Each structure stands twice: as C-alpha cells, then as structure tokens.
ROTI-789921 format. One line per 2 residues: number of its first residue (from 0); for each residue z, x, y of N, C-alpha, C, O. Coordinates in pm, whole numbers, plus 50000, padded with zeros to 5 digits. Last residue first. Layout:
! residues N
NUM) Z:X:Y:Z:X:Y:Z:X:Y:Z:X:Y; ...
***
This chain:
! residues 351
350) 48315:50747:47638:48414:50799:47731:48392:50947:47757:48466:51008:47834; 48167:50481:47523:48125:50613:47567:48219:50662:47675:48206:50622:47791
348) 48298:50303:47249:48288:50323:47393:48246:50466:47423:48287:50559:47354; 48374:50251:46998:48246:50195:47038:48222:50211:47188:48138:50143:47247
346) 48614:50383:46979:48515:50407:46875:48378:50353:46911:48276:50401:46861; 48828:50357:47149:48708:50420:47202:48596:50435:47100:48493:50494:47131
344) 49056:50098:47234:48995:50183:47131:48860:50231:47181:48786:50157:47246; 49359:50026:47386:49216:50044:47410:49161:50140:47304:49214:50250:47287
342) 49613:49803:47414:49559:49905:47325:49408:49910:47344:49338:49812:47322; 49830:49749:47680:49699:49716:47624:49651:49832:47538:49648:49947:47583
340) 50060:49839:47799:50075:49754:47680:49942:49705:47623:49941:49628:47526; 49951:50021:47990:50024:49899:48031:50025:49794:47920:49996:49677:47943
338) 49753:50149:47750:49768:50146:47896:49831:50014:47934:49773:49907:47913; 49711:50359:47482:49782:50238:47526:49804:50249:47676:49865:50344:47724
336) 49417:50460:47311:49518:50487:47413:49585:50354:47446:49521:50249:47440; 49201:50618:47071:49271:50504:47129:49375:50552:47228:49414:50669:47229
334) 49072:50846:47009:49012:50723:46957:49081:50599:47012:49028:50489:47002; 49141:51125:47047:49078:51041:47150:49002:50923:47092:48884:50903:47121
332) 49423:51270:46999:49329:51198:46913:49261:51094:47002:49317:50988:47027; 49510:51577:47146:49489:51433:47163:49387:51381:47063:49280:51439:47046
330) 49708:51803:46952:49591:51775:47035:49566:51625:47037:49598:51554:46942; 49897:51900:46774:49938:51858:46907:49820:51849:47004:49831:51883:47122
328) 49814:51923:46520:49801:52042:46603:49838:52015:46749:49812:52098:46837; 49832:51669:46419:49929:51767:46370:49925:51898:46448:50020:51975:46444
326) 49757:51476:46723:49745:51507:46580:49846:51614:46540:49936:51646:46618; 49888:51226:46949:49852:51363:46916:49842:51382:46765:49909:51313:46688
324) 49815:50967:47177:49858:51005:47043:49801:51142:47008:49684:51171:47032; 49947:50850:47486:49844:50927:47416:49899:50972:47281:50016:51010:47270
322) 50004:50588:47703:50051:50654:47581:49934:50719:47510:49835:50654:47477; 50086:50508:48029:49978:50557:47943:50038:50631:47824:50113:50727:47842
320) 50147:50278:48274:50208:50344:48159:50097:50381:48062:50021:50294:48018; 50157:50239:48623:50075:50255:48504:50154:50329:48397:50219:50429:48425
318) 50190:50054:48916:50260:50120:48806:50171:50121:48683:50116:50018:48643; 50045:49910:49095:50105:50034:49145:50187:50107:49038:50246:50211:49067
316) 49775:49701:49159:49856:49762:49054:49915:49894:49104:49841:49980:49150; 49627:49663:49397:49734:49570:49360:49830:49633:49257:49952:49619:49268
314) 49444:49871:49404:49534:49851:49517:49652:49760:49482:49763:49778:49532; 49305:49843:49165:49375:49968:49191:49475:49954:49305:49580:50019:49304
312) 49197:49584:49209:49291:49608:49099:49372:49735:49123:49494:49735:49105; 49027:49637:49423:49140:49546:49442:49243:49565:49333:49364:49562:49359
310) 48842:49801:49296:48928:49856:49400:49048:49766:49427:49159:49814:49452; 48722:49620:49117:48795:49736:49065:48888:49794:49171:49001:49833:49139
308) 48782:49276:49212:48702:49398:49208:48787:49512:49154:48910:49501:49146; 48895:49013:48991:48902:49092:49113:48812:49213:49100:48770:49248:48990
306) 49045:48847:48781:48923:48814:48855:48929:48884:48991:48963:48823:49092; 49171:48953:48485:49182:48975:48630:49048:48949:48698:48950:49020:48674
304) 49165:48955:48207:49223:48840:48275:49237:48854:48425:49308:48775:48487; 49087:49262:48191:49167:49175:48106:49236:49065:48187:49350:49081:48231
302) 48958:49444:48346:48887:49319:48319:48970:49219:48239:48928:49105:48221; 49127:49667:48351:49109:49588:48473:49048:49452:48445:49081:49354:48511
300) 49157:49845:48153:49226:49716:48135:49205:49623:48253:49260:49513:48256; 49016:50062:48243:48978:50006:48114:49043:49870:48090:48990:49789:48015
298) 49105:50185:48470:49025:50063:48488:48981:50001:48356:48915:49896:48356; 49221:50414:48379:49308:50307:48428:49233:50176:48442:49291:50068:48426
296) 48993:50569:48322:49076:50518:48213:49166:50404:48259:49186:50307:48185; 48893:50622:48576:48805:50566:48474:48885:50504:48360:48850:50397:48309
294) 49107:50750:48699:49069:50615:48742:48982:50546:48637:48996:50426:48614; 49114:51008:48560:49223:50911:48556:49178:50769:48588:49208:50676:48513
292) 48925:51177:48347:48914:51117:48480:49007:50996:48484:48982:50894:48419; 49115:51415:48151:49038:51292:48167:49030:51252:48314:49115:51289:48394
290) 49206:51626:47914:49164:51633:48054:49069:51517:48077:48956:51519:48029; 49448:51743:47678:49353:51643:47725:49323:51668:47872:49404:51724:47944
288) 49534:51999:47603:49558:51886:47514:49464:51772:47549:49405:51711:47460; 49412:52318:47624:49412:52188:47691:49429:52077:47587:49349:52064:47495
286) 49624:52596:47536:49510:52508:47513:49526:52376:47588:49637:52329:47613; 49840:52755:47539:49752:52762:47656:49632:52671:47645:49547:52669:47734
284) 50031:52746:47346:49900:52798:47308:49807:52818:47427:49708:52890:47417; 50260:52662:47484:50270:52763:47379:50136:52827:47349:50127:52949:47330
282) 50183:52459:47658:50232:52585:47713:50234:52696:47609:50212:52813:47642; 49909:52261:47660:50012:52310:47569:50057:52447:47617:49978:52542:47617
280) 49845:52040:47930:49823:52170:47865:49941:52204:47775:50056:52180:47810; 49669:51775:48065:49790:51813:47993:49759:51939:47913:49660:51945:47840
278) 49546:51612:48354:49534:51721:48257:49670:51749:48196:49773:51747:48264; 49360:51377:48525:49486:51400:48455:49464:51507:48349:49374:51495:48265
276) 49193:51371:48831:49191:51414:48691:49332:51437:48639:49412:51506:48702; 49013:51156:49054:49137:51224:49016:49136:51256:48866:49085:51178:48786
274) 48765:51098:49211:48768:51146:49073:48898:51222:49041:48893:51339:49004; 48671:50801:49399:48733:50932:49385:48738:50972:49237:48718:50888:49149
272) 48585:50543:49416:48485:50646:49438:48544:50788:49438:48475:50883:49473; 48817:50395:49376:48711:50388:49276:48612:50503:49291:48562:50555:49192
270) 49129:50553:49446:49005:50492:49492:48899:50498:49383:48892:50594:49306; 49472:50541:49500:49367:50564:49403:49243:50485:49446:49251:50366:49478
268) 49699:50696:49721:49609:50585:49696:49496:50625:49601:49433:50729:49619; 49909:50941:49550:49865:50861:49663:49766:50754:49622:49750:50724:49504
266) 50152:50941:49278:50031:50988:49347:49999:50895:49463:50054:50786:49474; 50411:51055:49066:50367:50963:49170:50249:51024:49245:50247:51144:49273
264) 50473:51083:48723:50411:51144:48840:50377:51034:48940:50322:50930:48902; 50671:51151:48444:50635:51055:48548:50587:51127:48673:50652:51220:48722
262) 50667:51196:48093:50654:51257:48226:50612:51150:48324:50527:51066:48293; 50800:51237:47772:50776:51147:47884:50768:51226:48013:50852:51312:48040
260) 50745:51265:47424:50758:51335:47552:50719:51240:47664:50619:51169:47655; 50939:51114:47156:50817:51132:47236:50849:51210:47362:50965:51220:47403
258) 51045:51032:46835:51071:51113:46954:50940:51142:47026:50843:51188:46966; 51082:50708:46714:50996:50826:46715:51020:50901:46845:51017:50842:46952
256) 51276:50508:46502:51259:50565:46634:51183:50696:46627:51214:50783:46547; 51324:50437:46241:51190:50409:46292:51168:50464:46433:51055:50467:46480
254) 51587:50493:46191:51487:50571:46119:51349:50553:46179:51265:50643:46170; 51711:50304:46354:51732:50445:46380:51623:50529:46315:51572:50624:46375
252) 51614:50058:46242:51592:50092:46382:51606:50240:46407:51522:50299:46475; 51438:50051:45929:51563:50060:46003:51539:50110:46145:51453:50196:46166
250) 51105:49900:45938:51215:49976:45883:51338:49974:45970:51343:49904:46072; 50801:49946:46130:50887:49873:46039:51002:49962:45993:50997:50084:46007
248) 50717:49964:46479:50728:50027:46348:50827:49950:46262:50925:49894:46312; 50519:49737:46660:50652:49787:46633:50657:49844:46492:50609:49783:46397
246) 50190:49853:46759:50280:49756:46699:50416:49820:46676:50427:49943:46671; 50000:50033:46838:50065:49954:46944:50159:49849:46891:50206:49764:46967
244) 49911:50194:46650:49829:50075:46674:49890:49986:46781:49839:49878:46811; 50097:50389:46614:49972:50428:46679:49880:50310:46706:49780:50325:46777
242) 50409:50212:46686:50321:50294:46605:50190:50319:46678:50173:50274:46791; 50714:50226:46858:50576:50180:46861:50490:50271:46775:50497:50393:46788
240) 50966:50290:46914:50943:50238:46779:50802:50178:46769:50775:50093:46685; 51058:50594:47081:50987:50467:47076:50981:50421:46932:50989:50501:46839
238) 51225:50814:47311:51199:50763:47177:51129:50628:47186:51141:50558:47287; 51215:51124:47502:51242:50983:47480:51215:50943:47337:51186:51027:47252
236) 51291:51371:47725:51268:51346:47584:51305:51201:47559:51416:51159:47593; 51133:51398:48049:51243:51366:47959:51195:51357:47816:51077:51338:47788
234) 51084:51445:48394:51042:51480:48258:51161:51453:48166:51275:51482:48201; 50973:51374:48717:51067:51339:48611:51005:51374:48476:50891:51338:48448
232) 50778:51447:48873:50908:51452:48938:51017:51421:48835:51136:51440:48861; 50496:51637:48766:50597:51535:48738:50724:51556:48822:50770:51668:48839
230) 50260:51722:49029:50339:51756:48911:50443:51647:48887:50476:51573:48979; 49939:51726:49170:50063:51652:49152:50130:51695:49021:50065:51704:48917
228) 49758:51908:49385:49799:51909:49245:49936:51844:49235:50035:51897:49284; 49494:51827:49605:49637:51828:49578:49660:51831:49428:49588:51765:49352
226) 49239:51971:49792:49279:51920:49661:49429:51936:49643:49484:52044:49663; 49223:51871:50138:49226:51972:50034:49270:51908:49902:49331:51801:49903
224) 49014:51603:50259:49142:51671:50245:49130:51779:50139:49036:51778:50058; 48857:51359:50450:48839:51484:50376:48972:51561:50376:49033:51581:50481
222) 49030:51044:50425:48957:51145:50499:48948:51272:50414:49022:51288:50317; 49021:50714:50301:49057:50853:50280:48968:50944:50363:48847:50924:50371
220) 49116:50435:50502:49015:50506:50425:49057:50653:50413:49120:50709:50504; 49292:50312:50670:49336:50336:50533:49228:50399:50445:49248:50415:50324
218) 49230:50320:50933:49184:50203:50859:49213:50214:50709:49163:50133:50630; 49318:50567:51018:49386:50448:51071:49349:50322:50994:49427:50227:50990
216) 49297:50766:50712:49261:50732:50849:49335:50604:50892:49405:50542:50812; 49492:50991:50517:49436:50858:50538:49409:50831:50684:49489:50869:50771
214) 49521:51239:50283:49501:51216:50427:49427:51084:50447:49315:51067:50399; 49530:51292:50010:49653:51304:50087:49640:51281:50237:49736:51300:50311
212) 49349:51307:49799:49379:51177:49859:49504:51179:49945:49576:51080:49952; 49212:51462:49593:49211:51496:49736:49232:51368:49817:49145:51326:49893
210) 49381:51549:49287:49304:51455:49368:49307:51504:49512:49397:51579:49550; 49517:51597:48964:49456:51655:49083:49371:51551:49154:49299:51473:49091
208) 49810:51605:48781:49702:51518:48828:49648:51582:48955:49725:51616:49045; 49964:51756:48492:49918:51759:48632:49815:51649:48656:49742:51608:48565
206) 50202:51891:48273:50131:51769:48314:50089:51783:48461:50172:51819:48545; 50253:52098:48001:50238:52094:48146:50152:51974:48181:50043:51956:48126
204) 50483:52119:47727:50360:52070:47788:50367:52073:47941:50473:52054:48000; 50722:52170:47607:50607:52248:47559:50477:52211:47630:50371:52266:47597
202) 50912:51995:47690:50911:52127:47754:50793:52213:47710:50768:52318:47769; 50890:51777:47522:50833:51766:47656:50823:51902:47725:50735:51922:47809
200) 50802:51786:47192:50894:51847:47287:50830:51848:47426:50727:51913:47446; 50777:51539:46967:50695:51604:47070:50790:51654:47179:50852:51574:47250
198) 50843:51513:46622:50896:51522:46757:50800:51596:46850:50747:51702:46815; 50624:51317:46423:50686:51446:46451:50730:51450:46597:50663:51396:46685
196) 50484:51089:46362:50624:51074:46397:50697:51204:46422:50818:51204:46439; 50219:51120:46330:50300:51116:46208:50449:51108:46237:50531:51119:46146
194) 50118:51131:46590:50078:51019:46503:50162:51008:46377:50174:50899:46321; 50330:51186:46866:50260:51244:46751:50238:51136:46646:50328:51057:46617
192) 50286:51099:47202:50344:51060:47073:50262:51120:46960:50140:51106:46958; 50357:51113:47538:50289:51182:47429:50360:51151:47299:50480:51174:47286
190) 50319:50920:47825:50394:50937:47701:50305:51007:47599:50192:50966:47576; 50352:50890:48171:50272:50945:48062:50362:50969:47941:50468:51031:47953
188) 50325:50687:48446:50417:50727:48339:50334:50767:48217:50256:50687:48166; 50267:50693:48779:50198:50712:48651:50299:50764:48550:50354:50873:48566
186) 50280:50497:49063:50360:50570:48965:50286:50573:48832:50248:50469:48779; 50142:50514:49393:50137:50469:49255:50225:50557:49167:50242:50676:49193
184) 50086:50394:49729:50145:50488:49634:50152:50428:49495:50167:50306:49479; 50002:50206:49910:49919:50325:49892:49971:50421:49787:49905:50522:49758
182) 49974:49856:49939:50055:49970:49899:49965:50087:49862:49866:50071:49792; 49896:49668:50224:49846:49724:50098:49930:49846:50064:49956:49929:50151
180) 49981:49369:50407:49999:49509:50373:49939:49543:50236:49933:49460:50146; 49879:49156:50679:49896:49181:50535:49901:49330:50505:49834:49409:50572
178) 50026:49018:50949:49958:49142:50912:49983:49165:50763:50096:49191:50724; 50007:48719:51134:50043:48784:51008:49959:48910:50987:49837:48909:51005
176) 50166:48580:51425:50048:48629:51355:50093:48708:51234:50205:48760:51231; 50289:48318:51610:50321:48412:51503:50192:48450:51432:50118:48364:51385
174) 50378:48216:51932:50269:48241:51839:50314:48346:51738:50370:48449:51775; 50484:47979:52183:50511:48084:52085:50393:48097:51990:50318:48001:51969
172) 50385:47793:52352:50495:47874:52403:50534:47985:52305:50609:48076:52341; 50022:47803:52341:50151:47745:52308:50261:47837:52362:50232:47947:52411
170) 49807:47933:52448:49787:47795:52407:49918:47725:52372:49925:47602:52373; 49776:48184:52535:49878:48105:52602:49870:47959:52561:49920:47871:52631
168) 49724:48427:52263:49684:48334:52368:49805:48267:52432:49920:48289:52392; 49596:48695:52105:49723:48641:52150:49693:48555:52272:49643:48604:52373
166) 49381:48766:51840:49395:48707:51973:49537:48656:51994:49591:48582:51911; 49286:49049:51670:49385:48943:51675:49401:48895:51818:49430:48974:51908
164) 49085:49225:51478:49080:49154:51606:49174:49035:51601:49146:48934:51537; 49173:49363:51249:49080:49428:51341:49068:49358:51475:49042:49422:51577
162) 49468:49434:51116:49395:49315:51161:49304:49364:51272:49352:49403:51379; 49628:49609:50853:49533:49610:50964:49477:49471:50989:49441:49400:50895
160) 49862:49828:50689:49815:49695:50725:49723:49702:50845:49738:49790:50930; 50005:50014:50422:49918:50009:50538:49876:49864:50562:49857:49788:50468
158) 50291:50183:50282:50204:50066:50296:50121:50078:50424:50161:50143:50520; 50454:50388:50044:50382:50378:50171:50292:50256:50169:50226:50227:50069
156) 50749:50524:49895:50645:50421:49901:50584:50412:50040:50653:50428:50141; 50780:50877:49838:50833:50751:49891:50718:50652:49903:50603:50692:49920
154) 50714:51057:49543:50667:51009:49672:50743:50883:49712:50767:50794:49630; 50907:51304:49397:50873:51162:49393:50833:51115:49532:50909:51130:49628
152) 50747:51629:49403:50862:51539:49419:50813:51394:49414:50694:51367:49425; 50530:51794:49409:50610:51792:49286:50736:51708:49298:50823:51714:49210
150) 50230:51883:49513:50323:51773:49535:50403:51758:49407:50349:51713:49306; 50059:52163:49655:50136:52104:49545:50221:51988:49596:50278:51993:49705
148) 49774:52354:49700:49859:52252:49759:49926:52171:49649:49859:52118:49561; 49748:52701:49620:49725:52562:49582:49824:52468:49650:49944:52497:49658
146) 49679:52972:49685:49762:52889:49771:49743:52741:49746:49725:52663:49840; 49545:53164:49541:49464:53055:49595:49545:52960:49684:49486:52877:49753
144) 49751:53331:49463:49651:53381:49557:49570:53270:49620:49531:53278:49736; 50066:53152:49461:49949:53212:49397:49846:53249:49502:49853:53204:49617
142) 50264:53015:49565:50258:53154:49604:50141:53227:49539:50120:53347:49560; 50161:52686:49675:50206:52782:49575:50194:52923:49629:50122:52949:49726
140) 50285:52471:49922:50178:52561:49880:50234:52665:49784:50339:52725:49809; 50346:52116:49949:50389:52255:49949:50269:52341:49906:50168:52289:49859
138) 50307:51822:50159:50274:51905:50044:50331:52045:50061:50362:52087:50172; 50297:51484:50272:50361:51616:50272:50320:51691:50146:50300:51631:50040
136) 50006:51311:50377:50108:51332:50276:50166:51472:50287:50092:51568:50309; 49939:51157:50688:49923:51272:50600:50040:51284:50503:50156:51269:50541
134) 49749:50934:50872:49871:50949:50794:49849:51058:50689:49754:51054:50612; 49633:50899:51208:49612:50937:51070:49746:50959:51001:49845:50997:51065
132) 49563:50809:51480:49666:50749:51395:49636:50773:51247:49616:50679:51170; 49356:50892:51633:49468:50984:51618:49569:50936:51515:49651:51014:51467
130) 49182:50683:51660:49146:50789:51566:49259:50888:51543:49258:50960:51443; 49288:50534:51871:49305:50487:51735:49280:50597:51633:49348:50604:51530
128) 49441:50747:52120:49333:50664:52067:49361:50630:51921:49447:50690:51857; 49686:50768:52384:49640:50796:52248:49532:50698:52203:49532:50581:52243
126) 49744:50655:52642:49679:50785:52625:49614:50802:52488:49500:50846:52479; 49868:50412:52637:49785:50442:52752:49710:50573:52741:49622:50601:52822
124) 50138:50531:52445:50067:50416:52501:49992:50456:52627:50046:50526:52713; 50108:50800:52224:50159:50753:52352:50073:50639:52405:49951:50650:52410
122) 50228:50923:51906:50123:50869:51992:50187:50806:52115:50303:50765:52113; 50284:51171:51669:50341:51095:51779:50229:51049:51871:50144:51130:51910
120) 50117:51130:51348:50145:51201:51473:50212:51109:51576:50200:50987:51570; 50292:51050:51045:50184:51021:51138:50218:51093:51269:50336:51116:51297
118) 50366:51136:50703:50394:51141:50846:50270:51104:50925:50157:51124:50880; 50542:51101:50389:50422:51095:50472:50463:51102:50619:50578:51078:50654
116) 50768:51070:50252:50679:51175:50202:50551:51183:50283:50461:51261:50251; 51070:51017:50448:50943:50977:50389:50861:51097:50345:50880:51209:50392
114) 51303:51047:50582:51299:51096:50445:51167:51063:50375:51156:51081:50254; 51268:50924:50826:51298:51068:50825:51290:51129:50686:51273:51250:50673
112) 50992:50702:50743:51122:50732:50805:51148:50881:50793:51059:50957:50754; 50761:50463:50658:50779:50594:50721:50917:50603:50785:50954:50521:50869
110) 50708:50214:50567:50770:50307:50473:50794:50444:50530:50843:50533:50460; 50392:50132:50708:50527:50092:50667:50579:50188:50561:50503:50237:50476
108) 50178:50101:50973:50220:50193:50867:50364:50157:50834:50448:50152:50924; 49933:49886:51106:50072:49904:51062:50081:50013:50956:50002:50016:50862
106) 49744:49772:51379:49756:49863:51265:49903:49881:51233:49987:49891:51323; 49530:49550:51552:49665:49579:51503:49661:49669:51379:49584:49644:51287
104) 49361:49517:51835:49340:49572:51702:49478:49617:51653:49535:49712:51707; 49361:49220:52039:49412:49352:52001:49371:49387:51859:49350:49300:51774
102) 49305:49020:52324:49263:49057:52189:49306:49200:52159:49291:49290:52242; 49563:48839:52509:49438:48913:52493:49409:48942:52348:49480:48895:52259
100) 49866:48842:52695:49762:48767:52625:49632:48847:52621:49596:48914:52718; 50068:49138:52648:50001:49043:52736:49898:48965:52655:49847:49016:52555
98) 50354:49179:52437:50213:49200:52466:50164:49097:52567:50212:48984:52570; 50608:49259:52273:50587:49234:52416:50444:49272:52453:50418:49385:52496
96) 50714:49101:51971:50632:49202:52039:50608:49160:52184:50590:49042:52213; 50940:49069:51708:50904:49023:51842:50829:49134:51914:50874:49248:51917
94) 50875:49031:51369:50895:49128:51476:50851:49069:51609:50737:49024:51622; 51056:48823:51141:50935:48854:51216:50971:48953:51326:51086:48958:51371
92) 51209:48693:50848:51199:48802:50947:51059:48808:51009:50958:48800:50940; 51285:48499:50667:51202:48459:50780:51185:48567:50885:51151:48537:50999
90) 51585:48652:50577:51494:48541:50550:51418:48503:50677:51478:48477:50782; 51596:49007:50605:51645:48875:50642:51539:48768:50618:51419:48792:50636
88) 51498:49258:50567:51524:49178:50449:51576:49038:50478:51598:48960:50386; 51488:49372:50813:51361:49345:50747:51378:49257:50623:51285:49189:50581
86) 51752:49422:50873:51685:49312:50943:51554:49275:50875:51514:49159:50878; 51833:49652:50741:51864:49521:50682:51788:49406:50747:51761:49305:50682
84) 51567:49883:50836:51699:49846:50790:51711:49703:50740:51612:49641:50700; 51358:49874:51133:51396:49918:51000:51533:49865:50963:51605:49809:51046
82) 51076:49884:51350:51202:49821:51310:51230:49862:51166:51139:49882:51087; 50884:49997:51623:50935:50022:51489:51064:49944:51467:51151:49940:51554
80) 50587:49958:51814:50727:49922:51792:50763:49945:51646:50683:49918:51556; 50351:49995:52079:50399:50028:51945:50546:49993:51934:50621:49998:52032
78) 50059:49950:52279:50194:49908:52241:50226:49958:52101:50139:49963:52014; 49814:50051:52334:49882:49982:52444:50026:49946:52409:50107:49915:52497
76) 49577:50297:52263:49707:50240:52227:49772:50175:52350:49783:50238:52455; 49232:50222:52274:49347:50290:52332:49476:50218:52293:49482:50095:52291
74) 48997:50095:52205:49061:50180:52106:49177:50261:52159:49218:50359:52096; 48903:49915:52379:48850:50051:52393:48913:50148:52294:48887:50268:52299
72) 49046:49687:52333:48905:49688:52292:48841:49826:52302:48737:49851:52241; 49371:49830:52237:49282:49742:52312:49138:49756:52264:49111:49827:52167
70) 49611:49823:51971:49509:49893:52048:49420:49792:52119:49397:49682:52070; 49936:49847:51851:49835:49756:51906:49741:49835:51995:49786:49906:52086
68) 50130:49909:51563:50054:49968:51674:49950:49865:51719:49884:49803:51635; 50445:49890:51405:50325:49819:51449:50262:49892:51566:50333:49931:51659
66) 50622:50001:51128:50579:50033:51264:50448:49962:51293:50352:49973:51217; 50907:49958:50924:50770:49917:50957:50741:49949:51103:50825:49926:51190
64) 51115:50011:50639:51082:50040:50779:50936:50007:50805:50851:50026:50717; 51141:49914:50384:51262:49945:50458:51239:49980:50603:51333:49980:50683
62) 51015:49692:50144:50985:49768:50266:51112:49788:50348:51183:49692:50379; 51105:49534:49926:51057:49671:49905:51044:49754:50032:51060:49876:50027
60) 51196:49279:49993:51265:49354:49888:51228:49501:49886:51310:49585:49848; 51026:49180:50190:51170:49185:50218:51246:49268:50117:51351:49323:50150
58) 50771:49195:50056:50803:49273:50176:50953:49289:50195:51001:49401:50213; 50659:49064:49847:50771:49152:49815:50815:49234:49937:50888:49331:49922
56) 50510:48770:49768:50545:48851:49884:50673:48931:49854:50781:48874:49838; 50304:48781:49480:50425:48730:49546:50463:48825:49658:50451:48947:49644
54) 50121:48860:49290:50075:48771:49397:50194:48708:49471:50185:48595:49519; 50171:49047:49101:50247:48923:49090:50205:48820:49194:50248:48705:49188
52) 50023:49264:49174:49981:49194:49054:50059:49064:49031:50018:48980:48950; 49975:49239:49533:50025:49303:49414:49988:49218:49293:49928:49112:49308
50) 49991:49160:49813:49872:49220:49752:49918:49306:49634:49903:49428:49634; 50194:49068:49958:50169:48995:49834:50044:49046:49765:49994:48984:49671
48) 50356:49139:50209:50308:49225:50101:50301:49144:49972:50390:49151:49887; 50338:49080:50554:50336:49020:50421:50282:49120:50319:50175:49178:50339
46) 50498:49034:50861:50436:49128:50768:50448:49071:50627:50553:49021:50586; 50446:48869:51166:50501:48860:51030:50425:48959:50941:50302:48965:50945
44) 50521:48895:51503:50434:48939:51395:50509:48931:51263:50622:48980:51250; 50522:48695:51803:50589:48756:51689:50488:48792:51581:50383:48728:51569
42) 50557:48616:52144:50469:48659:52036:50550:48728:51927:50636:48810:51956; 50622:48367:52364:50688:48460:52272:50594:48490:52156:50556:48400:52081
40) 50516:48340:52696:50486:48308:52557:50556:48412:52469:50550:48531:52498; 50579:48201:53021:50598:48304:52920:50566:48250:52780:50586:48132:52751
38) 50564:48050:53245:50443:48058:53164:50456:48160:53052:50356:48201:52993; 50745:47861:53441:50769:47949:53326:50646:47946:53236:50627:47851:53159
36) 50693:47863:53789:50655:47802:53661:50678:47903:53549:50635:48018:53559; 50718:47974:54036:50824:47883:53996:50796:47816:53861:50866:47723:53822
34) 50487:48129:54059:50616:48193:54063:50728:48104:54011:50822:48152:53949; 50222:48066:54062:50295:48028:53942:50437:48085:53943:50501:48089:53839
32) 49985:47936:54288:50103:48019:54274:50186:47971:54156:50219:47853:54147; 49666:47859:54134:49772:47841:54231:49892:47929:54199:49898:47990:54092
30) 49486:47877:53936:49465:47970:54047:49575:47957:54152:49579:48035:54247; 49650:47862:53612:49575:47807:53724:49565:47909:53836:49627:48015:53830
28) 49807:47955:53410:49668:48003:53411:49587:47946:53523:49468:47976:53534; 49994:47664:53362:49984:47808:53350:49838:47849:53343:49757:47784:53277
26) 50043:47401:53588:49962:47447:53476:49954:47599:53475:49912:47658:53574; 50166:47299:53804:50253:47340:53694:50175:47393:53575:50234:47426:53473
24) 49949:47246:53975:50055:47333:54021:50140:47385:53906:50181:47500:53907; 49800:47062:53834:49745:47195:53859:49854:47292:53897:49852:47408:53856
22) 49961:46840:53839:49929:46901:53710:49880:47042:53728:49912:47131:53650; 49953:46788:54112:50081:46820:54047:50059:46888:53915:50129:46984:53881
20) 49685:46726:54147:49741:46844:54213:49871:46887:54148:49898:47006:54132; 49677:46492:53991:49591:46606:53960:49646:46734:54019:49654:46837:53952
18) 49857:46329:54122:49883:46364:53982:49802:46487:53943:49851:46575:53872; 49728:46305:54369:49862:46364:54364:49894:46411:54222:49951:46518:54204
16) 49494:46175:54295:49486:46309:54353:49622:46380:54345:49629:46500:54318; 49602:45930:54211:49527:46012:54117:49518:46155:54167:49533:46248:54087
14) 49712:45833:54449:49799:45862:54334:49730:45955:54236:49792:46047:54183; 49478:45799:54602:49582:45892:54647:49675:45932:54534:49713:46048:54521
12) 49347:45602:54455:49284:45732:54470:49387:45838:54510:49386:45951:54460; 49526:45390:54486:49496:45439:54352:49437:45580:54359:49473:45667:54279
10) 49512:45352:54762:49639:45390:54700:49615:45451:54563:49677:45551:54527; 49244:45277:54792:49291:45398:54859:49421:45448:54796:49441:45568:54779
8) 49243:45036:54646:49157:45148:54602:49207:45279:54662:49213:45380:54593; 49422:44887:54797:49455:44917:54657:49373:45035:54608:49423:45122:54537
6) 49283:44863:55037:49410:44936:55037:49448:44978:54895:49500:45088:54873; 49071:44704:54947:49043:44838:55002:49169:44923:55000:49164:45041:54965
4) 49207:44475:54871:49133:44551:54771:49108:44693:54819:49122:44789:54743; 49307:44388:55125:49400:44420:55017:49332:44507:54912:49392:44604:54866
2) 49069:44329:55263:49156:44436:55312:49251:44482:55203:49275:44602:55189; 48977:44108:55124:48897:44229:55124:48981:44348:55168:48964:44458:55115
0) 49173:43928:55193:49158:43965:55053:49080:44094:55041:49112:44180:54958
***
C-alpha cells in the first residue's frame, strides 16, 4: 500500500511538470523557442470625430483621407500609414497597423491630400522627430510693398488627433485603439442687413478676417506665424424676411423679403487666447463699417445651454452665422447682433 501511494505521488508530480512545460512551450513571450507558435497580434486603429456640437461620430461622412504617425519614447518616428477614399466610409472601418508591442505616441492629420489647403513635411521612419510634424496652411502673397499673406479660397477641412501614450500589448490576438479627432477649420457666414430694408449691395463692401493661426505643431497648438488676411471665397446678394429683432417680418412674402449682402470666409483653428479680427469696409467711402474681435463675439452664445469650456466650444462649433444691422449711412448699429440664430443685445454689455 505504501508503494502504491509513492508511485501515485511520483505520477502526479510527473504529470504536473509535463503540463507546466507544455504550457511554457506554447506560451507567447516565454524564454523558449517560439518558432512553431503563432504569437502574432493584429493591431487596428479606429478614428472618431464626435467632438462636434451634435456629439455624433461624423468621421465616415466627412473625412476623406487620414494619416497615422507612431513615435517611440524618444520622439522618433517608427511608423506611418495613409488611407483614403471609400474605405473610410465603410461601416466599422479601422486601419490595420504593423507595429511591434510597446508604447507609442500616436498623431493623426486627416483631410490632407493633393487638393488640400494644408501640408505637412515628408517624414522618414527611424530618422524624423515629432517636432518636424508641423502642419502649415497654404497662403498667397500680395504684390503690395508689405507682401501681405492672403488666404482667399475655401479651405479644405482639416482634423487633428493625438494619443500621447498608447500601449499595444500581446494580451489578446487583436487590439483596437481609438484616436479622437478635432476639426481645425471653420466657416464664417456674414450677413449685412439695413435696418429700414434698404438694399445692401455686397459689391460695396470689403470683408476680411486677420489672424496668425496658419501653423500648427504636432500637438495641434499654434506656432508663431505671420499674420494671415482671410478674404471671402463666396460673395452674393441674398434676401431675408428677418427683422432687426430676429423675428420674421410680417406681410406678403415677396414684399417682406429684404435684400442683404452675404460673404463667407473659412478660417483656421480659433483659439481663446488669440485675437482674430473681423473688419468690414465701405469701398465707396473708405470708412470702416465695423472692426471687432471675432472670438469675443462668437463666444457670446457659448453659455447658452452648453456645459463646456470656451475652447471646447470653439473646437466643437465649426459653422457660424453672423448678422449685422446697418443704419441709413451703412454703418453698423452696435446694439445687437444675431449669431447662429441667437439675438445678442449690447445695451447692458461692455463690448
């Protein structure tokens, strides 16, 4: 009986050792030879653009090209990949990436193609550093003596994304990580309306926005840049039935339509700590119709039902409609303004 127990213990021990060794042999990451073991992991990246006022992911509808850059702990580029076209709009789209397990700093610029209004330098894996990955807005230069930098075309949309430390592990056979995107471009629609319903001729006015926001660092922060002067890419004569109080005008539809001047300007990223200026000049008289700090006015409606910081509002909102009312001399009556359907009155505000 004693002999049987001893044999049972020896058999049990031998089986346990065999199971342990077998487990070690097929375990990925062990010190034993893994040539016959499939330890591959499929890594994929999902891009998400829900940082907007609808809080809905619009990546598949709006983004046409996306480039991912992966940097190591020393800030050196180790991998980059671009995908574009219909594949980005497919349901459940993710980008397959060929990376070794480890920690990476991920950066994304989206919206860059041959027709884009922005460009980034060519970078090389193993050589280029993170600081090189700057994004610059295209601009022209006037023939005037000062050589003013001008942007007078419609900007293509631009997005930026960043994950400062993303771990890719072997904990599973596949891993999907998410890179959230922020939109860097904005559309400003400006309407000039005369308070008595007199026609406002769009050709009689010059519209400009000035800002130094045409150069972005790898982390999407603005770098020192020359002052850019943005001009409308679209100008038109329009009509409205909105009165100076923001209400629909009464009476027959045709008679109540008021002729207004419309100008649309696209600009780069708007920042709380920047001072972009919107200026409108009367071409006939050379007089300034209005000159305002744009961000200060755009933020007048930020508090209306939005629980977010001012910068978050500027980053989420990418379309602004601003209506200014003019007096009989075609000068701005600075007592009210309509911004994105909100009527803002200045009689008790220090502007």
